[in-house]
N, C-alpha and C positions, 0 to 999 in steps of 0.2 A: 828188532822190533822198532817200527817207525815211531816218531814222536807222538803222533796222534793216537796210535794204538797203545803206546805206553801210558799215556794220560787217561785213556779210557779204562785200562786195567787198573791204574792207580786209584781212580775215583771209585771203582767197583770193589776191588779186593785189596788195595794197598794198606800198609800199616803206618799210621801216623802217630808219633809220640810227641806230647807236649810236656816239657819240663818247666814247671811253674804253675801250680794250681792257684792262679792269680786272676785279677780282672782281665788282663790281656789273654791269659790262657783260656779262660772261660769264653770270652767273646770270640776267640779264634775257633774254638770247638763248635760253638753255635753256628758260626759262619760256614764252617766246613760242611756241617749237616744241611744247612739251608741251601748250599750250592750243590747238593747232590752227592756228597761223599758218603759211601755206604760201607767202606772198609772198616778195619779195626782202629780204635782210637784209645790211647792210653794217656791218662793224666797223672803226672808225678808231682808231688808236693812235699816239702820237708816239714810243713806244719800238719797237725792232725785234723785240720778243718777244711771243709770245702770252701771255694772262693768266697771271700767276704770283702766288704767295702771299707777302705782305709780312711777317707776323709772324715767320717763321723767320729773316729777315735780321738782326734784332737779338738773336736768341736762338741757335738751333742753328747757324747759319752762322758766327757769330763764335766760337762754342765749338769749331769744327772738326768738328761732328757731322753737318753737311749741306753739300752743295756749293751755292753760289749759282746754279750753272748748272742745277741740278735742283730748282727750286722751282715747277714748273708746277702750276697748279691742276688737280685731277682733273676729268674731263669726265663729266657725267651722260648726255650724248647728243651726237650730231653736230648742230651747229647749222646746217650748210649755209650758212655765211656767206661773203661776199666780204670778205677781210681786206685792209685798207689799213694796213699796219704801217710804222713808221718815218717817217711823214709826219703832221705836226701839223695840226689844224684851226686856221685863222687868221681865220675870220669866219663870220657867220651872216646870211643874208638871209631874214627871216621872211616877207616878202611873197611872194617867189618860191619859198620852201621849198627853199633850197639851202644846203649847208655848203661853205664855201670851204676849200681845202687849201693847204698851204705849197708844193706843187709846181705850183700854178696851176689844178689841176682843181677842179671843182665837183660835188658829189654831191646829187642831188635826193631829197626824202623826202616821204612822206605823214604819217609820225609820226617824231619825233626824240626820242631819249633822250640826255641829257647826263650822263655819268658820268666826268668828267675828274679827279675827286679833288683831291688836294693835292700840293704839292711841298715839299721841305725849305726852310726860310728860310735863306738864305746869310748868311755873315758880312758885315755891312753895309759895311765898308771894302774896296772892291773890290781895291785893290792888295795888301792883306793876305790877302784870300780867295784870291788867285791863287798864294800861296806854296806850294811843294811840301810836302806833308804836311798841309795844311789841307783837311779832308774834311767831308762831310755823310753822313747815312745815311737814304735813303728808297727808292732804286731798286735793282734787281738790280746794275747797274753800280757804284753806290755801295758795295754790300756786297762786290763783288769787290775794289775798291780798298782798302777797310778791312781785309778779310780778308788780303790780301797784305801789308799793312803790319804787321799783328799777327804774321804768320808770320816776319817778319824780326827779331823780337825788339827792338822799340824800347825805348830806355832809360826813357821815360815817355810815357804817353798823357795828354793834357790834354782834358777834356770840358767844354764850355761849356753849362751847362744841366742841371739835375737833375730833369727830368720823367721819364716812363716810359722813353722811348728812351735818354736820357742815362744813367739809372740801370742799364738793361740792358747798355749798352756798358761801363760801369764794372764791373759784375758779371762780364761775360765776360773783361775784362782781368785781374781778380784770379783768376778760375778758371784762367787760363793763366799766372799768375805774373808778369804785367806790372804795373809800378808805374803808378798812375793818380791824377791829381788831378782833382777835380770842382769847378767854380766855379758857384755859384748865387746870384743876386741876392736871392732871398727868404731866409727864416730857416731853411729846411730843404728837403730833397728832397720832391717830390710835393705841395707845398702848394697849387699852383694847382688840382690835381685832387681832393685829399683833405683839405686843410686842415692847420693846424699841429699839432693833437693827434696825428693819424696821421703827419704829416710828421716829428715828433720820433722816432717809432719807426723810420722809414725812415733818419733821420740816424744813429741808433745802429747800424742794419744796415750802413751804409756804413763807418763808422769801425771797427766790430768786425771787419770783413773786410779791413781794411788800406787802405781808400781815404783819400787825403788830401783831405778834404772841406772846402771853403772856402765858408761861407755869408755872406750879407749883403754880398757884394762884387760888383763888376762888372769885366768884362775891358775894360780901356781901350785895349789894343792888342796886336797880334801882331808879333813881331820876326823878321826873316829874316836869314840870313847872306849873304855875298857871292855865293853860288851860287844864291840865291833859295829856299833851304830854310828852313822855319820852325825857329827855335831857342829861342824863349822867348815866354811870355805875361806881360803886365804887368797888374796888378790895381789896383783903385781904392784899396786900402789901402796902396799903395806897394810891395807885394811883387812879386817876379819869379820865375816858375816856368820852369825850363829844360825843354824838351820837343822831341821831333822828330815828334810826331803830334798834331794838334789836331782834335777832332771837334766841329763846331758843331751843337748840338742845341737850337735856339731855337724849336722849334715848326714850324708849317706855314703855307703860303700857298695859298689856294684858287685853282685854275686856271680863272679866269674872264676874264682879260684879253682873250682872243680874242673875247669877246662884246661888247666895247665898240662902241657905235654900233648894235647890233643891235635895240635896243628891248626887250630882255629885262631883267627885274628882277634883274640880276646885278651883284655888286661884290665887294669884298675879303672880305665875310663869307659869300659863297656865292650860290647861286641861290635866290631866294625861291619857294616852291611851296606848294600847299595840301596837306591831309592825304592827298589822292589822288595826290600827286606831280606834279600839273600846274603848270608854271612860270607865274609872274606876269610881265606885261610892266611897263614902267616907269610905266604909269598905274595899276598895281594891279589890272588886269583879268586874270583867269586865262585862260591859253591852252588850247586843246583839242588841239593837235598837238605841243606841246613839253613834255617831261617831264624830271625830274631825279631822280637817285638817288645814294646813297653820300655820301662825305665832302664833296662839293661842294654838296650840297643843304641848305637850311635850311627847316624846315617846322614848323608848329604842332603841339604834342603835347597833347591834352586831359588826359592823365594828369599834366601838369606845368604847370597853369594857363594852357594855350594859349601858353606861351612858344614862340618860334621857336627850335628847337634845331639846331645844326650838330654832327653826331656823327662823330668819327673812330673808328669801331668796326667791326670785321670783321663781327660779327653784324648790325649795323644795315644795312651795305651789302647783305648778302644779302637780308634781309627787305624792305628798301625797294625793291630791284631787282625782286623778285618781285611786289610790289604794283604798281609802275609798269608792268611788262610786262603784267600782267593788265588794268590799267585802259586801257592804250593801245589795246587791241583789243576793248574792251567798251563797251556802251551805258551811259549815265549810271545807269540803274537797277541795272546789274550791277557797278558799281564799288565798291571797298571802301577803307577808310582804312588808313593806315600808323600804327599805334599801338604800335610795338615799345618795350619797356622797355630802355633802354640797358644794355649789359653790357660789361665790359672785364676783361681779365686780363693779368697780367704775372708773369714768373718772374725773380727776382733774388736773388742771394746765398743760393740754396737755399730761398727762401720763395716760395710761390705766393700772389699777391695777385689778388683778384677783386672787382669792384664791380658793383652793379646800381642802376638809378635814376640820379639826377643829384646826386651828392654836393655839387657846387659851389653848388647852390641852398640847401643846408642852413645854418641858422644855429646849430644845436646838434647835439651828438653824444653818444651814450651807449654804453658798452661793455656789450652785453647778454650776451655769453658770452665766457669765456676771460679773458686778461689781457694788457695792453699789455706788461708787463715780460717775459712769456714769449714775446711776439710770436706768439701763437696766440690769435686773438680774432675777434669780430664787432662792428663798430661800426655803429650805426644813426643816420642823420641825420634831423633834424626841421626842418620849415619851416611856419610859421603853424599849428602844432598838428596836423600830420599827418606820417606817415612818408614821406620823399621819396627815401631811398637807403640802401644798406647796403654795407659793405666787409668782406671777410674776409681775414685773414692765416692761411694754413695751416689754414683751418677752413671749407671750402666746403659741408659736408654740409647745413647748415641754410639756405643762401642762397636756395634756391627758396621756402622758407617766408617769408622776408623780402620776396622779390619779390612774393609774393601780397599782403602787407600794403601794399606800394606801389601795386599795381594796384587795391586796394579802398579806398584813402584812409584807412588805419587811423590812429587817433589817436596823437599823440606828446605827451609821453613814453610809452613802453610801460609798462604797469602790471602785466604778468604776470611772475612769477619764472621764472628758469631755474636749472637745477641747478648750473651753474658760473659764475653771475654773482658777481663779486667786489665788494668795497665800492666800488671805483673806478667801477663801472658802474651804481650804484644811482640816481644822479642825472645828468641831462644837464649838459653843460658847453658853453661856446662852442666851435664847431667851429674857429674861428681861421683863417678864410680871409683872404688878403691883400686889400687894397683893390683892387677890380676895375679901377680906373683905372690901376693899376701892372701892367705885363705880367709874368707869370711864365712859366716854361718848361714847355710840354707839356701844357696842359689837353686833355682828350679830349672834353669837351663844352663848346660855346660857346653861352651864352645871348645871343640877339640880338633882343630885343624881345618883346612879348606882346600878346595881345588883351585888351581890358577885360572880355571875357566872364567871368563868374564862375559856374561850374557845378560841381556835385558829380557825378563820373562813376564808375560802377562798370564796369570793363573785364573782360569775360570772354573770355580767349583762345580762338580757334577758332570764334567766332561772328561772323557778319557781317550 
């Protein structure tokens, strides 16, 4: 069968399976139908719920402004899928093109999209992790449990890790008048994602809002009472914090274990795929029938030196899913690359934080607008003489402008004046990221290798 005939048959009668009833999975399904796929579509998810929105779980839900039971994603169209919810995928047979499920069933496919995302990294000491009151926040059920605990008025919430999620939980606690202690092994919150210069601003935000912020310390143990309820956290500096709710916010683990032995290029850093979302096998050969999208995928981005990026971003999941869906049912000549510029936002302590690009690649930062002291500014990151990222605190109006600089490889440091640039922003300073060999909590972009290719790319959105 010729390639064009095969793709016509695939669009009309093919079997597509999506593992991961997630944001990426749903958007891929909608895109497939929108682009004319009329074959069978199966959605597999280990949770019993249809796709729901995760960002509100650490924001509106914890503030009591939204119910965790009503966070379903809006549907753009009926995807006409067979839903296999509440049953996890346990294996993949690439030769037979079948996905094995926990209930013993097997689902055949002609094209497979893996969008299994990530899960919260648990507290490593299992006996302590099982204590009543020790929680994580990733899923809808996690949010329900934490929301209920916060409604009971705990004497103190103890948050392990001051990444974005940990900081948002601390913010929600203070908004509700709950005492909260945050422990972070790095020198400030958000340093893994934004570096020490911006992290110092985040630290002031925490403390000025009544957070008991402990930096440069590790939690050495969690202590329970005779009834199995958590009662205290022990820190590496010898201090002890009494608490009845502990939220472990130590980042995420990619859901790839079920692919062990499948022959797919999958591991703890995610599923390696090309810019067209096609997964690699363990020999480094790209597959034509297995694709990956969302948090679980790691793919090369030409805008960032062909680094393989793993992105835990809402917008990336949508954009990558749409590209993957398009490419799954297209001939090679019709396929397009995924070159989305990473973007992330957070709301904490009344401040809106948004970043574009990959700040953690930057070695220098300059404040091009506003002031760190006023916590209203734009910081621009540079790497090897070009603009690589920008972050705004309560100052998003110009962020699209800086995104364009990233896309076109504009030179760094920036030499143009801005009306509100203060003396602190006239010269770049070291961005002060921690040693990458030492883990920090909550990076939203993971660099995981690069291609030696060295090219200058000008990316024009909307053209393929």
